[in-house]
Every structure is written in C-alpha cells, then in structure tokens.
C-alpha positions in Angstrom: 0.0 0.0 0.0 1.0 3.6 -0.4 0.4 6.0 2.5 -0.4 9.7 1.9 -1.7 12.7 3.7 -4.4 15.2 2.9 -3.0 18.7 3.2 -3.0 22.0 1.4 -0.2 22.9 -1.0 1.5 25.2 1.5 2.2 22.1 3.7 3.7 20.0 0.9 7.3 20.3 2.3 6.1 19.1 5.7 4.3 16.1 4.2 7.4 15.1 2.2 9.7 15.5 5.2 7.4 13.3 7.3 8.0 10.4 4.8 4.6 10.0 3.3 4.5 8.4 -0.2 2.3 11.1 -1.7 0.3 14.2 -0.8 -3.5 14.5 -1.4 -4.4 18.0 -2.4 -7.8 19.8 -2.8 -8.9 20.1 -6.5 -9.3 23.8 -5.9 -5.5 24.0 -5.8 -5.3 23.8 -9.6 -7.8 26.7 -10.0 -10.1 25.0 -12.5 -12.1 28.2 -13.3 -9.0 30.4 -13.6 -6.8 31.0 -16.6 -3.5 29.1 -17.2 -1.5 32.1 -15.9 -2.9 31.5 -12.4 -2.3 27.7 -12.6 1.4 28.0 -13.6 2.7 29.1 -10.2 0.9 26.1 -8.7 2.5 23.8 -11.2 5.9 25.3 -10.5 5.5 24.9 -6.7 4.5 21.3 -6.9 7.4 20.5 -9.2 9.9 21.8 -6.6 9.3 18.6 -4.6 9.9 14.9 -5.1 6.6 14.0 -3.5 3.8 13.7 -6.0 0.1 14.6 -5.5 -1.3 11.2 -6.7 -4.7 11.9 -5.1 -7.0 14.9 -5.0 -10.1 15.6 -2.9 -13.0 18.0 -2.7 -13.7 17.8 -6.5 -16.4 20.5 -6.5 -17.0 23.7 -4.5 -20.4 23.9 -2.8 -21.8 26.4 -5.4 -21.4 24.0 -8.3 -24.5 21.9 -7.8 -24.8 18.5 -9.4 -28.3 17.8 -8.0 -31.4 20.0 -7.8 -32.9 22.7 -10.0 -29.7 24.8 -10.3 -27.4 22.4 -12.2 -25.3 24.2 -14.8 -24.0 21.4 -17.0 -21.9 23.8 -19.1 -20.1 25.2 -16.1 -19.6 21.7 -14.8 -18.1 20.4 -18.1 -15.7 23.4 -18.3 -14.7 22.9 -14.7 -14.0 19.2 -15.1 -12.0 19.6 -18.3 -9.7 22.1 -16.8 -9.4 20.3 -13.5 -8.6 16.9 -14.9 -6.2 18.3 -17.5 -4.2 20.2 -14.8 -4.3 17.3 -12.3 -2.9 14.9 -14.9 -0.1 17.4 -15.6 0.8 17.2 -11.9 0.8 13.4 -11.8 -2.7 12.8 -10.3 -4.2 9.3 -10.5 -7.3 9.6 -8.2 -9.8 12.4 -7.8 -12.2 12.1 -4.8 -15.9 13.1 -5.3 -16.9 14.0 -1.7 -18.2 17.5 -2.2 -21.1 17.2 0.3 -22.5 20.7 -0.5 -22.5 20.2 -4.3 -24.4 16.9 -4.0 -26.8 17.8 -1.2 -30.4 17.3 -2.3 -32.5 20.5 -1.8 -35.5 20.2 0.5 -38.5 19.1 -1.5 -36.6 18.0 -4.5 -37.4 14.4 -5.7 -34.8 12.0 -4.5 -35.2 9.7 -7.6 -34.5 12.7 -9.9 -31.5 13.6 -7.8 -30.2 10.0 -8.2 -30.5 10.3 -12.0 -28.6 13.6 -11.9 -25.8 12.0 -9.9 -25.5 9.2 -12.4 -25.4 11.7 -15.3 -22.8 13.8 -13.5 -20.6 10.9 -12.7 -20.9 9.6 -16.2 -19.5 12.9 -17.5 -16.8 12.7 -14.8 -15.8 9.3 -15.9 -15.7 10.3 -19.6 -13.5 13.4 -18.9 -11.3 11.7 -16.3 -10.7 8.7 -18.5 -9.2 10.8 -21.2 -6.5 11.8 -18.7 -6.1 8.3 -17.2 -7.6 9.5 -13.9 -10.1 7.5 -11.8 -13.0 9.3 -9.9 -13.6 7.8 -6.4 -17.1 8.3 -4.9 -16.8 9.1 -1.2 -19.6 8.2 1.1 -20.0 11.0 3.7 -21.8 10.9 7.0 -25.3 12.5 7.3 -24.0 15.6 9.1 -22.1 16.5 5.9 -24.6 15.7 3.2 -27.9 13.9 2.7 -26.9 11.5 -0.1 -24.5 8.6 -0.5 -24.0 8.1 3.3 -22.7 4.6 3.3 -20.4 2.2 1.5 -23.4 0.3 0.4 -25.0 3.4 -1.2 -21.7 4.3 -2.8 -21.4 0.8 -4.3 -25.0 1.0 -5.7 -24.1 4.3 -7.4 -20.9 2.9 -8.8 -22.9 0.1 -10.3 -25.5 2.5 -11.7 -22.9 4.6 -13.4 -21.1 1.5 -14.7 -18.0 3.4 -16.0 -14.4 2.0 -15.8 -13.1 5.3 -14.5 -15.7 5.8 -11.7 -15.1 3.7 -8.6 -15.4 3.9 -4.8 -13.6 5.3 -1.8 -14.0 4.0 1.7 -13.4 6.5 4.6 -12.9 4.8 8.0 -14.1 7.9 9.8 -17.4 8.2 8.0 -18.0 4.4 8.4 -17.6 4.7 12.1 -19.7 7.8 12.5 -22.5 6.1 10.6 -22.1 2.8 12.6 -21.8 1.0 9.3 -20.4 -2.6 9.5 -16.9 -2.8 8.3 -17.9 -5.9 6.5 -19.7 -3.7 3.9 -16.2 -3.2 2.5 -16.1 -6.9 1.6 -19.1 -6.6 -0.8 -17.5 -3.6 -2.5 -14.3 -5.5 -3.1 -12.3 -4.4 -6.1 -14.6 -1.4 -6.8 -12.6 0.3 -4.0 -9.7 2.4 -5.4 -8.9 4.7 -2.5 -9.1 4.9 1.3 -9.3 7.7 3.8 -8.4 7.2 7.5 -8.7 9.0 10.8 -9.2 8.0 14.4 -11.5 8.8 17.2 -12.8 12.4 17.0 -11.1 12.6 13.6 -7.6 12.7 15.1 -4.6 11.1 13.5 -4.5 7.3 13.0 -3.3 5.4 16.1 -4.4 8.1 18.5 -7.8 6.7 19.4 -9.8 3.5 19.6 -11.0 2.7 16.1 -10.6 -1.0 15.2 -7.7 -0.6 12.8 -6.6 -4.2 13.0 -10.0 -5.4 11.7 -10.2 -2.5 9.1 -6.8 -3.5 7.5 -7.7 -7.2 7.8 -10.7 -6.6 5.6 -8.7 -4.5 3.2 -6.3 -7.4 2.8 -9.2 -9.8 2.3 -10.2 -7.9 -0.8 -6.7 -7.6 -2.0 -6.5 -3.8 -1.6 -3.0 -2.4 -2.4 -3.7 1.2 -3.4 -3.5 4.5 -1.5 -4.4 5.1 2.1 -4.6 8.8 3.0 -4.7 10.2 6.5 -7.5 12.8 6.5 -7.5 14.1 10.0 -6.6 16.8 12.5 -3.1 17.2 13.8 -2.1 18.7 17.2 1.6 18.7 16.3 2.1 17.5 12.7 5.9 17.2 13.1 5.4 14.7 16.0 2.0 13.2 15.2 2.7 12.4 11.5 5.7 10.2 12.5 3.4 8.3 14.9 0.6 8.0 12.4 2.8 6.8 9.5 4.6 4.2 11.7 1.2 3.0 12.9 -0.3 2.7 9.4 2.7 0.9 8.0 2.6 -1.6 10.8 -0.5 -3.1 9.1 1.0 -3.4 5.7 3.0 -6.6 6.0 
C-alpha cells in the first residue's frame, strides 16, 4: 500500500519530510475556473518537490451543484475539463468526489430525480477523467455533511448504476464509524474500491484513538487492496504526530 496525507499545498514540504508516499491536495489547488496564468505558479510549486500529488479531494465547491434545479451542465463540463487536465499534468491518479455541499439534495426535490442527476454527473466525470487516465472515487459521507451517499453500500450502488471504468469507490474509515456501518460492507464492495481515507476517534490522526484498525486492515487485505491510504484528520503537532501515524499505518502493511 501507499500512504499519503491530505494537506493544502502550503504544507507539501512538511508532508514530504514526514516520509509520506504522496500528498493528497484539494482540487481547488489547480484553480479550474481560472486562466492558465494562475495555474502556472501552482505547477511550479508542486514540481519543486519529489513527493507527487497522486490523489486529489473535494472535487467541487459547494456552489457548483450536481443535483437539484440549479445544475449548470456547461459550467460543470468546463470545470471538469480544466481540473482533470491540470491534475494529470501534476501526476494525479485519483480524484475524490466527496463535495457534500455540491451533491446535497435540496428540500422538497425528488430523490429519484437527484439520483438520476448523480448518475449523469458521474458519467460525465468518468468520460472526462478517463481521457486523462484518472479515476474518480465516490466518497460516502456521514449524514451531518450531506444527505446523499451516506454509506459504502449506497456508494457501491451508485458505482454500479454509473457503470463506468473510471468511476469507482472510496472508503473512509471515519465516516463508516460515524454512521455505525459494519466494516464488512467493504467486503461486498471488493475491487470497486480504489482509494481509502483514514482518521481515528474524534477525527484525530490514525493510532491516536480507539477505532478498530486491525480489523479494518484485515478486511482491506481480504479484498486484496493495495492502493492509496490517506490520513485525512486533525493534527495537534504535525511534526510529531505524523511520524506516529505513519509508523502506525505501515505496521498493518505486512
């Protein structure tokens, strides 16, 4: 497995020095709605370091809606084309579709219609991402963050509905625990899982709490998972805690 860390670009040197295999950046970093002249300093900054942003999260800002009556498909397509083109240029392989605000179903809006809109959006995502060799990973989020795709089971159903080779699934240990979803749901998802997020109790760094990490990694091994595992969490003292977290995570990869 490869172990990474979700951090903004201004922390890239810290992530590299901590020994992570990759950094996971927000998609907003590449400024998808800005001209190339504003992206160029970002590209130059990333290329100053050996560590590569293999994964990217927070695909959409909250104001780019993919469900409801305010969907602007032309803006979405422009955004995705720019985002995936620039992410490929920086070595990205996985883009995470969490974006709870963008996918939140408005009050009173038909849930079945919202489901169709999600399939349409993710089909477009897969088409654009596939051109650049990038896979989109649907991230189930707990119900305090959004009102759709709140479990691994629901995420898997959406992956199957989209049925596109470049649209797969992410499992987030924190959201699974908050939703009290059985870890065994990961077994059913199997090789549809292409990315993993981790945290520990109260969303602190892995190894700092009481989450059942041994069972979590046991299940990942059962499905043959060997891809990226990103720490997406809070850090009291990154210099100290990152070393502990990375040592802890790597102890399960044997």
